[in-house]
C-alpha positions in Angstrom: -41.2 15.3 27.4 -40.4 17.7 24.5 -38.0 19.6 26.6 -36.0 16.4 27.6 -36.0 15.3 24.0 -34.6 18.6 22.9 -31.9 18.5 25.6 -31.0 15.0 24.5 -30.8 16.0 20.9 -28.6 19.0 21.7 -26.3 16.9 23.8 -25.9 14.4 20.9 -25.3 17.3 18.5 -22.7 18.8 20.9 -20.9 15.4 21.2 -20.8 14.9 17.5 -19.6 18.5 16.9 -16.7 18.1 19.5 -15.7 14.7 17.9 -15.7 16.2 14.4 -13.7 19.2 15.5 -11.1 16.9 17.2 -10.9 14.8 14.0 -10.5 17.9 11.8 -7.6 19.1 14.1 -5.9 15.7 14.0 -6.3 15.6 10.2 -4.8 19.0 9.8 -1.9 17.9 12.0 -1.2 14.9 9.8 -1.7 16.9 6.6 0.7 19.7 7.6 3.9 17.9 6.4 2.4 17.3 2.9 1.2 20.9 2.7 4.6 22.2 3.7 6.2 19.9 1.0 3.9 21.4 -1.6 4.6 24.9 -0.3 8.4 24.4 -0.4 8.2 23.0 -3.9 6.8 26.4 -5.1 9.2 28.7 -3.2 12.4 30.4 -4.4 15.5 29.6 -2.4 15.5 32.9 -0.4 12.0 32.0 1.0 12.9 28.4 1.8 15.7 29.5 4.2 14.0 32.6 5.5 13.9 33.1 9.3 10.2 34.0 9.1 8.6 30.9 7.5 5.9 31.6 5.0 3.3 28.9 4.1 2.1 30.6 0.9 5.0 31.3 -1.5 5.1 34.7 -3.2 5.6 34.3 -6.1 4.7 30.6 -6.7 7.3 29.0 -8.9 5.3 26.4 -10.8 8.4 26.1 -13.1 10.0 24.0 -10.4 8.0 21.0 -11.5 9.1 20.8 -15.2 12.6 21.6 -14.0 12.5 18.6 -11.6 11.5 16.4 -14.5 14.4 17.7 -16.6 16.9 17.1 -13.9 16.2 13.4 -13.6 13.9 11.1 -15.7 11.1 11.1 -13.2 8.6 10.0 -15.8 10.7 6.9 -16.5 10.9 6.1 -12.8 7.2 6.5 -12.3 6.6 4.2 -15.3 8.9 1.6 -13.9 7.2 1.8 -10.5 3.7 1.4 -12.0 4.9 -1.6 -14.0 6.6 -3.2 -11.0 3.7 -2.4 -8.6 1.0 -3.7 -10.9 2.8 -7.0 -11.4 3.3 -7.3 -7.6 -0.4 -6.7 -7.1 -1.4 -9.2 -9.7 1.0 -11.8 -8.2 -0.3 -11.2 -4.7 -4.0 -11.5 -5.8 -3.3 -14.7 -7.8 -1.4 -16.6 -5.1 -2.6 -15.4 -1.7 -6.3 -16.0 -2.0 -5.8 -19.7 -3.1 -3.6 -20.4 -0.1 -5.9 -18.5 2.2 -8.9 -20.5 0.9 -7.1 -23.8 1.5 -6.2 -22.8 5.1 -9.7 -21.4 5.9 -12.2 -23.6 4.1 -10.6 -27.0 3.5 -9.7 -29.8 5.9 -6.4 -31.6 5.3 -3.7 -33.2 7.5 -1.2 -30.7 8.9 -3.2 -27.6 7.9 -3.0 -25.9 11.3 0.7 -26.8 11.8 1.6 -25.3 8.4 -0.4 -22.2 9.1 1.4 -21.8 12.4 4.8 -22.2 10.7 3.7 -19.6 8.0 2.7 -17.1 10.7 6.0 -17.7 12.5 7.9 -16.5 9.3 6.5 -13.0 9.9 8.9 -12.7 12.9 12.0 -13.2 10.7 13.4 -9.8 9.8 14.2 -9.1 6.2 17.8 -8.4 7.1 18.2 -12.0 8.1 16.9 -13.3 4.7 18.6 -10.6 2.6 22.0 -12.2 2.0 20.6 -15.8 1.3 18.0 -14.4 -1.0 20.6 -12.4 -2.9 22.9 -15.4 -3.3 19.9 -17.5 -4.5 18.7 -15.0 -7.1 22.3 -14.4 -8.2 22.6 -18.1 -8.9 19.5 -17.8 -11.1 21.0 -14.9 -13.0 18.2 -12.6 -11.9 20.3 -9.7 -10.6 19.6 -6.3 -12.3 16.1 -7.3 -13.3 12.6 -7.2 -11.7 12.4 -10.9 -11.3 13.6 -11.0 -7.7 11.0 -8.4 -6.8 8.0 -9.8 -8.8 8.4 -13.6 -9.0 8.2 -14.3 -5.2 4.8 -12.5 -5.0 3.3 -15.3 -7.2 4.2 -17.8 -4.4 2.3 -16.0 -1.6 2.9 -13.6 1.2 2.3 -14.7 4.8 0.8 -11.5 6.0 -1.7 -11.2 3.1 -2.6 -14.9 3.4 -3.4 -14.3 7.0 -5.6 -11.3 6.3 -7.5 -13.2 3.6 -7.8 -16.4 5.7 -9.4 -14.4 8.5 -11.9 -12.9 6.0 -12.7 -16.3 4.4 -13.5 -17.7 7.8 -16.3 -15.1 8.3 -18.1 -16.4 5.2 -20.8 -18.9 6.3 -19.8 -22.5 5.6 -23.4 -23.3 4.6 -22.9 -21.5 1.3 -20.1 -23.9 0.4 -22.1 -26.9 1.6 -25.1 -25.9 -0.5 -22.9 -25.5 -3.6 -21.4 -29.0 -3.1 -24.9 -30.5 -2.8 -25.7 -28.9 -6.2 -22.6 -30.5 -7.7 -20.2 -27.6 -7.7 -16.6 -28.4 -7.6 -14.1 -26.9 -5.1 -12.7 -24.7 -7.8 -16.2 -23.6 -8.7 -17.0 -22.7 -5.0 -13.7 -20.7 -4.8 -14.3 -18.8 -8.1 -18.1 -18.4 -8.0 -18.9 -17.9 -4.4 -15.9 -17.1 -2.2 -14.0 -14.6 -4.5 -17.1 -12.5 -5.3 -17.9 -12.2 -1.6 -14.3 -11.3 -0.8 -14.0 -8.3 -3.1 -13.4 -5.8 -0.3 -10.7 -7.9 1.3 -9.1 -8.6 -2.1 -9.1 -4.9 -2.9 -7.5 -4.1 0.4 -4.7 -6.7 -0.1 -4.1 -5.5 -3.7 -3.8 -1.9 -2.5 -1.4 -3.0 0.3 0.7 -4.9 -2.2 0.8 -2.0 -4.6 1.7 0.6 -1.9 4.4 -1.7 -0.6 5.9 -1.8 -4.1 5.5 1.9 -4.6 7.5 2.8 -1.5 9.9 -0.2 -1.6 13.5 0.9 -1.3 15.7 -1.9 0.1 14.7 -4.6 -2.5 15.3 -2.4 -5.6 18.5 -1.1 -4.1 19.9 -4.6 -3.7 18.8 -6.1 -7.0 18.7 -3.2 -9.5 22.0 -1.8 -10.8 20.9 -0.1 -14.1 19.5 3.4 -13.8 16.8 2.8 -16.5 15.3 0.2 -14.3 15.1 2.3 -11.1 11.7 2.7 -9.4 10.7 6.1 -8.0 12.2 5.3 -4.6 15.7 4.9 -6.0 15.0 7.8 -8.4 14.4 10.2 -5.5 17.5 8.9 -3.7 19.5 9.6 -6.8 17.9 13.0 -7.2 18.8 13.8 -3.6 22.4 12.7 -4.0 22.9 14.8 -7.2 20.8 17.9 -6.3 20.9 18.0 -2.5 21.0 21.8 -2.5 18.0 22.1 -4.8 15.4 21.8 -2.0 12.5 23.2 -4.1 13.1 20.8 -6.9 13.4 17.9 -4.4 10.1 18.8 -2.8 8.5 19.1 -6.3 9.7 15.6 -7.1 8.4 14.3 -3.8 5.0 15.9 -4.4 4.8 14.3 -7.8 5.5 10.9 -6.1 3.0 11.4 -3.3 0.0 12.8 -5.2 -0.8 9.6 -7.1 -1.1 7.6 -3.8 -3.4 10.3 -2.3 -5.6 10.2 -5.4 -5.7 6.4 -5.3 -6.7 6.4 -1.7 -9.5 8.9 -2.3 -11.0 6.9 -5.1 -10.7 3.6 -3.2 -11.2 4.6 0.4 -14.7 3.1 0.7 -13.5 -0.3 -0.5 -10.3 0.0 1.5 -11.9 0.9 4.8 -14.6 -1.8 4.3 -12.0 -4.4 3.7 -10.0 -3.3 6.8 -13.2 -3.4 8.9 -14.3 -6.9 7.7 -10.9 -8.6 7.7 -9.9 -10.4 10.9 -13.2 -10.6 12.6 -13.0 -14.3 13.3 -10.1 -16.3 14.6 
């Protein structure tokens, strides 16, 4: 009996060890581009174009980072991106949960039809809507401002509404019924019961919205003309066009842009993964 138990335990240990080794190898494979970016950002030019690639630069030129900040106003671009991304996240978290709650928890005529139409809009490419939206925002006088990028988020996003609706449908209806019996209004049910239970899904949607704003390129390229309003995506593009031969400085700027997202994920990965796991379990 003890011998079979030991064999079973060893078999489980071996299986877990193999699985962890495979995950470590895959993680290293995905991490390699970022490691090479950091390595290139610290290399002198002769090592960047060397025929025998070297991962660890000798010497490491940490001065490339302040030089990159002096070449273009990266600090201003990062500040603009944070401002733009935070407002996009706030707009998404204000509008999408209310619509998702209505589609998931309330009964009203045409609800399912409207939800189907909303989901169908996800199949419309952005390139199809690009020109009409530009003409519309130009008629409002919003060109060369953040309004075309921020204001629409306060009116909902079909994908985020879908994610939140799927999560709200997993919350037992008995909780809402009990609150109604106790005299709680629909707004009270939404704010006191549903939203506290939906914190993982809300955090996931907020992170998605912020990351979309952080890496957004096409929207800012269309609507922003003044350099002082550029987010980091346009700032890197400008850096590349002006200093295309300065590969070490370009990699240093790219590292500065990438590191905040990595740090954000490490601090929020538990909530993020929990929200992903719980969202969309019920149709």
